N, C-alpha and C positions, 0 to 999 in steps of 0.2 A: 776876744775884743768885744766891747760893749759900747753901743751908742745910746745915750740917754737924753731925754727931754723932760721938761717939767720944772718944778721948783728945786732950788738948791737947798732949801730948808730941810734939815734932817729930822727935826723933832716932830713928834705928834704927842698929843695929850690924851691920857687915858679917859679924861672927862669927855673930850670930843668923841672918842671911839665909842665909849659906853652909852653916849646919848642916842646912838642908833638903835639901842635895845630898849625901845619903848613900844608898848602896845599900840596898835592902830585899830581901834574898834569901829571906825567909820568906814562905810562902803561908798565909793565914789563912782561917777561916770561923767566924763566931760572931754571936750576937745582941749588938747594941750595948746596953749596960746603963747606961752613964754618960751621962745626958742632962740638960742644963739646959733648963728650960722644957718645952714640950710640942710634939710633932710634930703639925701640923694634921691633924685626923681626915679631912678631904677629900683630903689629899695621898696618892695611891696610885700606885705604879709602881716603876720601877727606874732609878737613876742609874748610868750606865756612864762610867768615866773611863779614859783611856789616857795613857801617858807612859813615859819611861825608868825602869825599875825597878832596873837595875844600872848603876852609874856606875864600876864596875871589873869586870874579868874575871879572877877568881882573883888579885887583888892588882895587876893591871895597870890603872891608871886610864884611863878614856876621856879623849880630848882635849877633848871638848865633850859636854854632856849629850844633845844631839840624836843622838849615836851610841849611846846606851844601849838595851839590849834592851827591847822593849815589855812592859809589865805592865798588865793590865786589873784595875781595881777596880770592884766593883759594890756598891751599897747599895740593897737592896730594901725598900720602905716600904709598910706596910699596917696599918690599924687602930691607928695611933700607935706602931707598933713598927718596928724597922729591923734588917736582917741584912746584915752585911758579908762580902764575899769578895774575895780577890785571887788572881790566877794569872798566871804568865808565859805569853806566847804561845810555844808550842813550834814556833818556826820551825826550819828545817833548820840554820841557822847557830847559833842558841841551843843546840840539842841537841848539835851537834858540838863547840862550845867548852866546854860543861859536861862533856862526856866527855873532852876533851883537857886540861882544866884550864889553858888558856891562850888568848889571842886567836889566831884563825885568819884573820881578815878585816880589811881596812882599813875605816875609816869615812869617810863623805862629809865630815864636819866636822873631819877631821884626825887621828882615831885611827889609829895605825899598828900593824902587827904588830911584835913584838920582832925586833930584828936590824938596825935602821937602814934607810937608803935601799936598800941592796942587796936586802934581804928584801922590800921593797915595790915596787921599780921594775917597771913594766909589769904589775903585778897589778891588773886591772880588775874582778875578781870581788868585787862588793859583797854584803854580807849584807842580806837583807830583814829589817829589824828590827821591822816592824809596830808602831811606837811612837807614831803621831801622832794618830789619831782612832779612834773606835769608833761604828758606826751599826747600827741594826736596821732591816732592810727586807726585805719579801717573806719573812718568817719566818726570816731569816738575820741572825745577829749577825756583823758583819764588822770586823776590825781592819785599819786602813789605814795604809799608808806609800806616799807618792806615787810612788816610783821603782820599784814592783814590784806584784805581784798582791796582792789582799786575802787574809787568812786568815779562815776561817770558824770560829766558836766556838759551843759549846753555851751558850745564854744563861742557863741555870740553874746549870751547874757551872763555866762558863768553860773547859771542856776544849777543846783545839785539835782541830778536825776535819779540817784540811788547807787547802790553797790553794783559792780559789774563783775561777772565771773568769766569773762573772755570766752564767750560762747560755750560755756561748760567745761573749759579747760581746767579751771580751779573750782574746788568745792566750797560751799559756804563754810566759813571758819578757816579757809585756807589763806595762802599768802602769795604775793608776787613781788618780785624785785622792784626797788625804786630806781634801778639803773638798767633798763632794757636797752639794747643796741639795735639800730636800724642798719641791717646788712645792706650795703648800697647796690648789691646785684652780683655778688660773687657766684651765685648759682642761677642766674637769670634775672627774675624780677626781685625788687626789694622785698625784704621780709623783716619782721620784728623778732628778735631773739631775746629771751628773758629766762629767768630761773626762779625757783623757790628753794628755800632752805629750811629744813627741820632739824633742830639741834637736840642733843641729848648726850648720853654716854658715847654714842656714835651719832653722826650727822648724815643727813641725806640731801643731796643736791638733785633737783629735777630740772632739766634743761628743756625749754619750750621754743619752738619755732612756729611763727604765725604768718600767714600770707596776707596780702593786701585787703582781703575781704574779712579778715579776722578769724579764719579757720586754721586749725592746727595742722601743720605740715609734719611735725615730729614731736616726740616726747620721750625722753630717756632719763632714767634715774641712776644715781651712783651713790654708794654708801662709803663714807670715810670715817676712820676711827677718830674718836675724841670729839670735843666741843669745837665748834667752828663759828667764828665771827667774820662774816664775809659780806661786805657792803656793795662791792662792784665786781666786775669781771672784764676781761679783754676778749676780743673776738678776731679770728682770722678766717680765711675761707674754709679751713678744715677743722679748726679747734675753737673751743671755748676754754679760757684759761682763768683759773681761780687761785688766789693766794690764801692759804690757810694760815692765818697769823698765829704765832706762838703764844697763845693766851689760854688761860683757864678760867673757869667760872665756879665760884664758891657760893652756892645759892642760899646758905643759911641766913645771912643778914637780910636778904630780900624776903624770904619766907616769913621771918619774924617781924617784918615791918619796919626795919631800921634803915634800909637803903633801897634804892632803885636797882633794877636788874643790871644795868650797865655799870653801876658803881661796884658791882661784885666781880668785875672782870679784872684779871691781873696779867701782866706781861711776864713771860718767862724768857729772860735774855740768854739762857744757856741752851734753849731749844731752837732748832732750825725753823725757818719759815718753809712751808711746804707748798710747792707750785703744782697745782693739779691741772694736768693737760687732758681735757675731755674731748675726744673726737666727736664731731657733730653728727657722724653717721651711726652712733650708738656703740662703737667698738669700746673695748675696755679702757679705762682711764690709766694714765701714767702719772707717777709722782716723782718730782725731782726736788731735792732739798737744797736750800741756799742760806745765805747769811741771815741771822735773826733781824727782822725789821717788821714794821707794822704798816699796812697799806689800806687806805680808804678808797683811793681813786686811781684808775689807770688812764694813761694818756692815749695809748694806741698799741697795737701789736701787729706783726706781719710775719710772713714766712719768706725766707730768702736764703739761697745757697744751702739748702738742707737744714737750716736752723729756724727756730721760732724765737722772735725777738719781742720783748715786752718792755714798754716804757711806762714807769709807774711813779707815783708820788709816795716816797718812803719816809717813815719816821724811825728814828733810832730806837724808840720804845713806844708803847701805847700811851697816847696823851690822856693819862688816867684822870678820873674825876675825884678831886679832893672833896670829901664829904663836908668839910667845914668852910669851904670857900664860896664866895659870891662870884658868879661867872663874870660880872661886870668889873671886878677888881683883880683880874688875872695878872700874875707876874709872868710876863712873856719870857723872861730870862730863865724861868724854871720849867718851861714847857718845851718839848722837842719841836723843832721846825721841820716842815716837809721839804724834801729835796727830790729832784728828778733823777731816778736811777734807771739804768738799762740792764735788762736781764737777757742774755743770749743763751738759748737752750740748745744743747746737742741731744736730741731725743734718742739717738742710737747709743750714745755713751752714757746717757742719763746724768749729764752734768750741766751746771749753769755758770756762766761767766758774768760778773757784775762790774759795772762801771758807773760812775756818777756823771750825769750829763749837765746838771745845774745844781750847784751847792747853795745858791741863794734860796731863802725861804720862799716856797711856792705852793700853790694849791689851785684847784679848779682848772684843769687843762681843757682846751678846745682846739679843733682843727677842722679843715674842710671836710664835710660829711662824706664826700665821694672817696676820700682816702682812708676811711675807717677799715682796718684790716689789711691795708696795703702799705708797701714802703712809701714813706712820706718825707717831706723836707721841712715844712713849716708848722710850728706849734705855738699857740698863744696861751698864756697862763697868767693867773693872778700872782703878784709877788709883793714883797715888802719894799719899802722905799730904799732902805739901806742894803748894800750887797752882803752884809754879814749880820748874823743874829736873827732872833725870832721877833716878830712884830706883826701888827695887823696888815692885811693886804691893802696897799694903797696905790699900787702901780700895776701896769700891764707889761708883761715881758713877751717878746717874740723871739723864738729860738729857731735858728737854722741848724737842723740836725745833721746836715752834711758838713758844715764848716765849724759848728760850735759857736758861731757869732750870735750875739744877742742885741736886741734893741729894747729900750725901756721908755715908756711914757708914765710919768708919775703925777698923781693928783694930791700928793702931800703938800702941806702938812694937815689939811682939814678935809681931804677927800678920802673915802674908804670904799674899797672895791667890793663888788659882788662877783659872782661867776661870770666870766666873759663867754660870749657865744659868737662863733664865726658864721657869717651869712655870705655865701658865694654870690658874686655879681652874676646876673643872668647873662649867659653866653660869655662868661669871664674867660680871660686868658691867664692861666697859671693858678697854682695852688693857693696863693695868697691874694688873689684878685677878688676882693669883696670887702666886707665891713666887719668890724668887731663891735658888738653891742654889749654895753655894760650898764646895768642898773646899779648905781652907786649912791652912797650916802654923803651928803654935803653938810658937814658939821657947822659951817659958817651960817648956812640958811636954816639948819635944823630940818631940812627937807631932802628929798631924793632927786637925782638927775638921771636921765637916760643919756649916756654918752655914746656917740657913734664915731668910730675912727676908721680910717682907710687901712685895710690890711697890708697893703704894699709899703706903707710908711706910717707906722703908728707914732713916730717921733714928731710928726707934723702937728700932732694934737687933734682934738675933736673937730670933725667937719660939722657936727651939730651937737648941741647940748639942749635936751628937752628938760626944762625945769618944772618939776611937779610942785604944786602948792602945798604939799604935805609930805611926810616921810613914809616910806615903806620899810618896816623893820628888816634887818639883815636877813636875806633869804638863803635858800639852799640851791636848788637846781631849776632849770627851765629849758625851754626849747623854742625854736622859731619855725613857723610853718609859712609856706608861701601863699596860703589862702588868707584873704583879708576878711577878718571877722569883726568889722566895725560898721557903724551906720554910714549912710551916704554922706558925702562931704558937706552937703548943704543942709542936712537935717538938723533939727533941734533935739537934743537928748537931755535927760534930767541932769542937772548940775549937782555934783555931790559936795 
């Protein structure tokens, strides 16, 4: 059973959707004054978002948005008021290219330096673009890109402070996941759990656990056979769970300068997906095979009745990158859509049972942070406006995992969703007592809106819509912290 709210208009235009993929070279700081509705008085803290802010480098377009330089946006909320700020991460590569007025680096997803294959062949020097996620931990704001070190930023000004090595946990030239998890207290205090991945003929996963002061609690490594493309993982009190997607990497076109590294990944539909169950105490890893699928993101995982259950966004195949296509002109019918699958693992038998929880096109799941790694009921997730077929995310879906019932609020035909984030109400009652925050693109205004919905009833529509006077290009991931990192409500700040 599904309850839906929003427009009845089914269509969207590719022109509307693609207009959100424009560079935003300007950096702003201002009080948001155009607000529909009212920001809830109890909602206080700072929303941080990360994503590619530049989709061209001085007129040279990137091949894929994932190659764009990272731009952080923050919206600090207090007393019913909101302050917006955005700033590029001053990575070494960003600074060098801005000074040179041209691309100097190849991109993982196909962006090449000018000059053709000869200019790119055997150049393996990739730019740390810091464009995927932004987290606040141990009094540090960290911009993350999984192939390199984090960048530390000032949370109030978003000024780049430099590379951060997590108190020596990772070495210069090392890497740290773009998807760390905050363990809500399964073993006492909260802790940050993350990993690094080193790929090759065999791959090595190193799992890190970090306390509230930023110090390492544990560090364990496991070697797995073959190439691994792992973007995210799931966490329970006793396990970190990774999905080794059935893909292979043929490096020759990358080495010869014809393709980006990610364009050389191919999906193997006859091979199983391998679920890697890594004990958090350092015990040996267990591997369970399941149906072939490709996973970018996990919704949640938990242990119950002797089993480990993982809810994940699954694709029937790898959404491969067609080397001849413009990402702004994608044929959605030819690209696999994400669905929510549930994997129930019997560790003793070494088997996995698979069921589909949501067959509608979905991505970017979020839930109450206290329920990470625990049995849970409510999940919020971006979805397409139509219940069938692949399309841009234009709606928010709320799933009751106990009953299977769903609620949908849609911003179609001219609204396009980013990743939703659930923010619990202080002293809230219930798992869905709070707000869902979505930074979305409004094609009618050619600008972005921050939409705030009540978690208990998303079909009622936004309780507040903060209308930004400019657009923020489609982003990737973000986080909400309960600390207010904005100016005083009566202060004057530079207008951008």
